[in-house]
C-alpha positions in Angstrom: 27.8 -40.8 37.5 26.7 -42.4 34.2 27.5 -41.0 30.8 23.8 -40.3 30.3 23.5 -38.4 33.5 26.6 -36.3 32.6 25.0 -35.5 29.2 21.7 -34.6 30.9 23.4 -32.4 33.4 25.3 -30.7 30.6 22.0 -30.1 28.7 20.4 -28.5 31.8 23.4 -26.2 32.2 22.7 -24.8 28.7 26.2 -24.9 27.2 27.0 -23.1 24.0 28.7 -26.1 22.5 26.0 -28.8 23.0 26.0 -31.1 19.9 23.3 -32.8 17.9 24.9 -36.1 18.7 24.5 -35.5 22.4 20.9 -34.5 21.9 20.3 -37.7 19.9 21.7 -39.8 22.8 19.5 -38.1 25.4 16.3 -38.4 23.3 17.1 -42.0 22.5 17.6 -42.8 26.2 14.1 -41.4 26.9 12.6 -43.6 24.2 12.3 -41.1 21.4 12.9 -42.1 17.8 14.4 -39.6 15.3 12.3 -39.2 12.1 13.8 -37.4 9.1 11.8 -34.9 7.2 12.7 -32.8 4.2 16.1 -31.1 4.3 17.4 -30.7 7.8 14.0 -31.1 9.4 14.0 -33.7 12.2 11.3 -34.9 14.6 11.9 -36.8 17.8 8.8 -38.9 18.6 8.0 -41.1 21.5 6.2 -44.1 20.0 4.5 -44.9 23.3 3.0 -41.5 24.0 2.9 -40.3 20.3 4.2 -37.0 21.5 6.9 -35.3 19.3 9.1 -32.3 19.1 10.2 -30.9 15.7 13.6 -29.3 15.1 16.1 -28.5 12.5 19.4 -30.4 12.6 22.2 -27.8 12.7 24.6 -27.6 9.8 27.3 -27.3 8.8 28.4 -27.3 12.4 26.6 -29.7 14.7 26.2 -27.2 17.6 22.6 -26.5 18.8 21.3 -23.0 19.0 20.3 -21.8 22.5 16.6 -21.6 21.6 16.7 -25.3 20.6 18.3 -26.3 23.9 15.7 -24.3 25.8 12.9 -25.9 23.7 14.2 -29.4 24.5 14.5 -28.7 28.2 11.0 -27.3 28.3 9.6 -30.3 26.4 11.3 -32.8 28.7 10.0 -30.9 31.7 6.4 -31.0 30.3 6.7 -34.7 29.8 7.9 -35.2 33.3 11.3 -36.5 32.2 13.3 -33.7 34.0 
C-alpha cells in the first residue's frame, strides 16, 4: 500500500489527530494548489476544474477539527475522488 493510500485511508477513518501536513499531501496528490489568504485562511483549488474548498489552517497545533475532516471528505466525494 502506498504512502498516499495510507494517508487517504486514515482521512476516511476520521482520526482525531489528522494533521494539516497530511491534508496538504492528499490535496496536492489530487492536483489541488494551496492558496493563502489573510491570517490562517487557506484555499485548496484545482486549477483544471477551478473548484476550490476554503478552510482555516489550524494553529497553534496542526491538528484538524472534525468538521474540517468531514468537509474535506464530502468535497472529495462530490468531486468523484473518493
